[in-house]
LUMZAGU-467851 format. One record per residue (C-alpha): residue in one letter; z, y, x; residue number from 1. Coordinates in steps of 0.02 Angstrom, whole numbers. Example, Ala and Ser with C-alpha at 12.3 -4.5 7.8 and 13.67 -1.06 7.14 Angstrom:
2
   roza        w        v        u   marlum
      a      390     -225      615        1
      s      357      -53      684        2
//
This chain:
365
   roza        w        v        u   marlum
      m     3575     4817     6087        1
      k     3482     4940     5978        2
      n     3528     5124     5988        3
      d     3651     5078     6127        4
      k     3776     5018     5997        5
      v     3848     4844     5982        6
      r     3789     4779     5814        7
      i     3927     4676     5735        8
      g     3918     4555     5590        9
      v     4076     4509     5494       10
      i     4091     4327     5443       11
      g     4210     4302     5297       12
      v     4260     4443     5181       13
      g     4413     4366     5099       14
      a     4589     4428     5133       15
      i     4570     4502     5308       16
      g     4380     4525     5318       17
      p     4379     4698     5237       18
      s     4500     4755     5373       19
      h     4371     4706     5503       20
      v     4238     4805     5410       21
      y     4355     4954     5397       22
      s     4390     4958     5584       23
      i     4211     4926     5641       24
      q     4152     5073     5537       25
      r     4280     5184     5625       26
      t     4255     5126     5805       27
      e     4140     5214     5928       28
      g     4006     5116     6018       29
      c     3975     4990     5881       30
      a     3900     4977     5708       31
      l     3925     4862     5561       32
      a     3760     4768     5551       33
      a     3784     4627     5425       34
      i     3904     4533     5311       35
      c     3912     4345     5292       36
      d     4010     4245     5163       37
      l     3978     4083     5070       38
      r     4012     4179     4910       39
      a     3853     4278     4878       40
      d     3937     4396     4755       41
      a     4074     4445     4878       42
      a     3952     4463     5023       43
      a     3832     4568     4919       44
      r     3971     4682     4858       45
      i     4042     4721     5031       46
      a     3868     4736     5107       47
      g     3812     4852     4968       48
      e     3963     4964     4991       49
      n     3920     4982     5175       50
      g     3729     4986     5169       51
      v     3698     4828     5272       52
      p     3613     4661     5235       53
      y     3712     4508     5184       54
      f     3695     4322     5217       55
      t     3773     4165     5146       56
      s     3733     4063     5302       57
      v     3803     4097     5476       58
      k     3648     4017     5551       59
      d     3533     4136     5458       60
      m     3632     4287     5514       61
      v     3644     4243     5699       62
      q     3472     4167     5729       63
      g     3380     4331     5710       64
      d     3400     4501     5793       65
      t     3518     4573     5663       66
      v     3679     4564     5763       67
      d     3738     4565     5944       68
      a     3912     4502     5903       69
      v     4016     4435     5760       70
      t     4195     4442     5703       71
      i     4264     4287     5617       72
      s     4388     4306     5475       73
      t     4366     4140     5385       74
      p     4512     4018     5358       75
      s     4579     3957     5525       76
      g     4514     3778     5523       77
      f     4336     3839     5495       78
      h     4330     3944     5654       79
      l     4261     3808     5768       80
      d     4095     3776     5680       81
      t     4071     3961     5644       82
      a     4106     4012     5824       83
      l     3994     3878     5897       84
      e     3850     3928     5783       85
      a     3863     4108     5841       86
      i     3890     4066     6025       87
      e     3741     3948     6031       88
      a     3635     4091     5964       89
      g     3696     4199     6110       90
      k     3812     4310     6007       91
      h     3980     4375     6066       92
      v     4128     4316     5962       93
      l     4292     4399     5910       94
      s     4398     4282     5804       95
      e     4548     4310     5694       96
      k     4708     4221     5742       97
      p     4725     4080     5775       98
      l     4567     4054     5877       99
      e     4574     3878     5804      100
      i     4711     3762     5745      101
      t     4719     3643     5895      102
      t     4699     3670     6081      103
      e     4561     3539     6084      104
      r     4457     3639     5960      105
      i     4493     3800     6054      106
      d     4437     3720     6217      107
      r     4270     3678     6138      108
      i     4246     3860     6090      109
      i     4297     3923     6263      110
      a     4181     3799     6350      111
      a     4034     3851     6240      112
      a     4065     4036     6271      113
      d     4075     4007     6459      114
      r     3915     3906     6458      115
      k     3819     4036     6357      116
      r     3901     4180     6453      117
      v     3954     4274     6298      118
      k     4118     4367     6268      119
      l     4255     4278     6172      120
      g     4408     4368     6107      121
      g     4556     4337     5993      122
      v     4631     4459     5868      123
      f     4811     4493     5922      124
      q     4846     4672     5872      125
      c     5027     4674     5930      126
      r     4974     4674     6113      127
      f     4881     4837     6084      128
      s     5032     4933     6018      129
      p     5068     5084     6131      130
      v     5255     5047     6123      131
      v     5230     4864     6167      132
      r     5117     4907     6313      133
      r     5245     5030     6382      134
      l     5382     4899     6367      135
      k     5275     4765     6449      136
      k     5246     4878     6599      137
      l     5431     4916     6611      138
      v     5485     4733     6598      139
      d     5354     4679     6725      140
      g     5421     4816     6838      141
      g     5597     4745     6834      142
      l     5678     4839     6690      143
      l     5785     4688     6642      144
      g     5800     4613     6816      145
      e     5802     4423     6813      146
      i     5764     4370     6635      147
      y     5887     4241     6570      148
      a     5830     4214     6392      149
      g     5730     4282     6247      150
      s     5716     4256     6060      151
      v     5585     4292     5929      152
      y     5627     4301     5744      153
      m     5491     4297     5611      154
      k     5572     4293     5439      155
      r     5430     4321     5317      156
      f     5413     4293     5130      157
      r     5270     4205     5040      158
      t     5277     4155     4858      159
      q     5210     3994     4783      160
      a     5077     4102     4702      161
      y     5018     4155     4875      162
      y     4992     3974     4926      163
      d     4910     3932     4760      164
      s     4787     4077     4777      165
      a     4670     3974     4886      166
      g     4654     3786     4907      167
      w     4660     3796     5097      168
      r     4824     3890     5107      169
      g     4972     3786     5163      170
      t     4864     3639     5220      171
      w     4863     3557     5390      172
      k     4675     3530     5389      173
      v     4625     3713     5366      174
      d     4779     3824     5384      175
      g     4836     3721     5532      176
      g     5019     3758     5498      177
      g     5133     3872     5402      178
      c     5261     4003     5453      179
      l     5217     3987     5637      180
      m     5029     3956     5643      181
      n     4984     4076     5503      182
      q     5118     4209     5479      183
      g     5210     4202     5646      184
      i     5075     4179     5777      185
      h     5061     4364     5821      186
      y     5243     4369     5877      187
      v     5234     4199     5961      188
      d     5090     4271     6064      189
      l     5192     4426     6103      190
      f     5342     4319     6152      191
      l     5238     4220     6276      192
      w     5159     4378     6345      193
      f     5332     4443     6392      194
      m     5418     4279     6438      195
      g     5279     4190     6533      196
      e     5223     4009     6528      197
      a     5316     3890     6414      198
      q     5359     3723     6495      199
      e     5449     3619     6363      200
      v     5504     3635     6182      201
      i     5628     3552     6063      202
      a     5607     3591     5879      203
      i     5653     3563     5698      204
      t     5520     3597     5566      205
      e     5543     3577     5380      206
      t     5448     3603     5218      207
      v     5571     3670     5090      208
      g     5564     3796     4948      209
      r     5376     3784     4920      210
      k     5254     3648     4867      211
      v     5145     3647     5023      212
      e     5102     3526     5164      213
      v     5150     3639     5309      214
      e     5317     3702     5373      215
      t     5408     3842     5286      216
      l     5551     3839     5412      217
      a     5546     3812     5600      218
      l     5681     3823     5734      219
      s     5646     3786     5916      220
      l     5715     3798     6092      221
      v     5593     3837     6232      222
      k     5608     3811     6419      223
      f     5499     3928     6522      224
      a     5422     3898     6693      225
      s     5526     4043     6760      226
      g     5686     3951     6716      227
      a     5724     4064     6568      228
      r     5762     3993     6397      229
      g     5703     4049     6226      230
      v     5723     4032     6038      231
      v     5580     4036     5914      232
      e     5631     4051     5732      233
      g     5511     4069     5587      234
      t     5509     4054     5398      235
      t     5412     4109     5245      236
      l     5565     4100     5132      237
      a     5661     4258     5180      238
      y     5656     4378     5032      239
      p     5608     4518     5030      240
      e     5556     4497     5212      241
      i     5647     4542     5372      242
      p     5544     4635     5502      243
      s     5498     4522     5647      244
      y     5566     4565     5818      245
      l     5593     4504     5996      246
      e     5753     4510     6097      247
      i     5758     4483     6286      248
      f     5906     4494     6403      249
      g     5922     4482     6590      250
      s     6029     4531     6738      251
      r     6006     4718     6705      252
      g     6024     4726     6517      253
      t     5953     4690     6345      254
      l     5794     4744     6256      255
      s     5746     4714     6075      256
      f     5589     4778     5991      257
      n     5447     4744     5870      258
      s     5265     4797     5874      259
      e     5309     4972     5814      260
      k     5470     5025     5895      261
      v     5615     4991     6013      262
      l     5770     4930     5923      263
      r     5886     4932     6074      264
      m     5876     4958     6261      265
      d     6044     4940     6344      266
      l     6038     4941     6534      267
      i     6167     4923     6671      268
      d     6157     5079     6782      269
      p     5983     5137     6725      270
      t     5885     5246     6846      271
      p     5845     5424     6790      272
      a     5666     5370     6758      273
      e     5725     5225     6649      274
      a     5844     5336     6553      275
      s     5704     5460     6523      276
      e     5588     5321     6463      277
      r     5723     5257     6347      278
      d     5745     5430     6271      279
      a     5557     5447     6246      280
      l     5544     5277     6162      281
      f     5687     5316     6043      282
      a     5608     5484     6003      283
      l     5451     5391     5951      284
      r     5557     5277     5845      285
      a     5635     5427     5756      286
      e     5462     5499     5721      287
      l     5403     5334     5649      288
      e     5556     5314     5539      289
      a     5538     5492     5473      290
      k     5357     5461     5431      291
      k     5395     5298     5342      292
      a     5536     5376     5244      293
      g     5409     5489     5160      294
      e     5292     5348     5115      295
      k     5300     5255     4951      296
      k     5299     5066     4962      297
      t     5180     5001     4830      298
      v     5149     4825     4894      299
      a     5249     4682     4819      300
      a     5346     4564     4931      301
      g     5244     4412     4981      302
      t     5078     4504     4992      303
      a     4970     4434     5132      304
      v     4870     4591     5176      305
      p     4966     4748     5125      306
      s     4842     4875     5194      307
      l     4657     4894     5232      308
      d     4705     4961     5403      309
      m     4790     4813     5487      310
      g     4778     4880     5664      311
      h     4611     4804     5709      312
      g     4542     4967     5779      313
      p     4604     4948     5959      314
      v     4554     4764     5959      315
      i     4377     4804     5903      316
      a     4366     4948     6029      317
      d     4420     4834     6172      318
      f     4296     4699     6118      319
      v     4153     4824     6113      320
      e     4199     4894     6284      321
      a     4207     4718     6355      322
      i     4029     4687     6297      323
      r     3964     4854     6357      324
      t     4046     4844     6530      325
      d     4031     4655     6554      326
      r     4216     4617     6571      327
      a     4331     4496     6481      328
      p     4415     4555     6319      329
      f     4599     4597     6340      330
      v     4646     4441     6240      331
      n     4512     4320     6295      332
      g     4493     4136     6248      333
      p     4624     4064     6367      334
      e     4749     4200     6318      335
      a     4719     4169     6133      336
      r     4748     3983     6165      337
      r     4927     4004     6227      338
      a     5013     4033     6060      339
      v     4925     3885     5980      340
      e     4977     3777     6127      341
      l     5161     3819     6099      342
      i     5154     3808     5910      343
      t     5070     3637     5909      344
      a     5201     3576     6034      345
      i     5336     3637     5914      346
      y     5252     3539     5774      347
      e     5245     3383     5882      348
      s     5430     3394     5922      349
      g     5473     3425     5739      350
      r     5374     3271     5685      351
      n     5456     3160     5815      352
      g     5641     3183     5785      353
      s     5658     3342     5889      354
      r     5613     3253     6050      355
      p     5570     3366     6197      356
      v     5384     3398     6212      357
      p     5315     3451     6382      358
      i     5182     3585     6385      359
      t     5052     3545     6516      360
      r     4937     3687     6559      361
      k     4752     3646     6555      362
      g     4701     3586     6727      363
      d     4879     3542     6779      364
      g     4850     3355     6752      365
//
């Protein structure tokens, strides 16, 4: 690494790529080193704005000494070939969600990264939220006692114009799925992080309301290895869009939250420490709501990327630290695989008359 900074190249500067550029430029210990996109005009524009070289070929960018690592923000079904090209050149890889659209394709990426001994990470910003991390520590410490059940609701809104804006959107081959694989995967990942390993799923998936191949509505029941049960509900038809959230209840009470704030925390006989933590979390919620009340919403419903800052900063910082200290990224390959494993099982059940689909962990036989 030159100048003791991790030199990062961004591959794909479409919808989410500029957010990667934005965060890299604002993260210590790394530097934006190159831009790559098949569209020379787009690559040249972003590269010119940031004073770095551009490429229209991944191979050309990674074969030389221009970058130490890459972030991938191409359409989902293109991640495999892009990741393998970078990994084979000895570059570390941070990929947008999903890591790929099937577990088989993800396993090929993980195997290559292990063989070449490079870092592999997935972009799941929700896990980096300070509120979420505090709640995870509390739940793991017994806040809810024995967990009986949990639910995750992802009621998003995407117009037909959104799907028509690019030929790959809403296709099985490249998008890999709809309201779950594309829009809902962040909260599916969060759900699994809190609930543990999924064991079996029963699902209904439908394509209604939009002219697309993939599902626009999904309802599923999940059985977890712990014995808990769960509900996963997603759609891209809910106007103007209902904020996603998780709800978990157990022997000591109920918790509901999203990536920004606690919605409720009702406990049976909370300890003084738990009561204090609850008050602190709700104080943070009040601060956030006051701040948002003063902001003007200028983005129309159905917009895919409403802001340049999409929370990639902590993800990039963790990835850079993982490289510099030779540890695994917080969301490594196997962790990034989990949400795709559950989502593809939901799709399988939906295609086969809502039959139960077992989820066999890799290596379990």
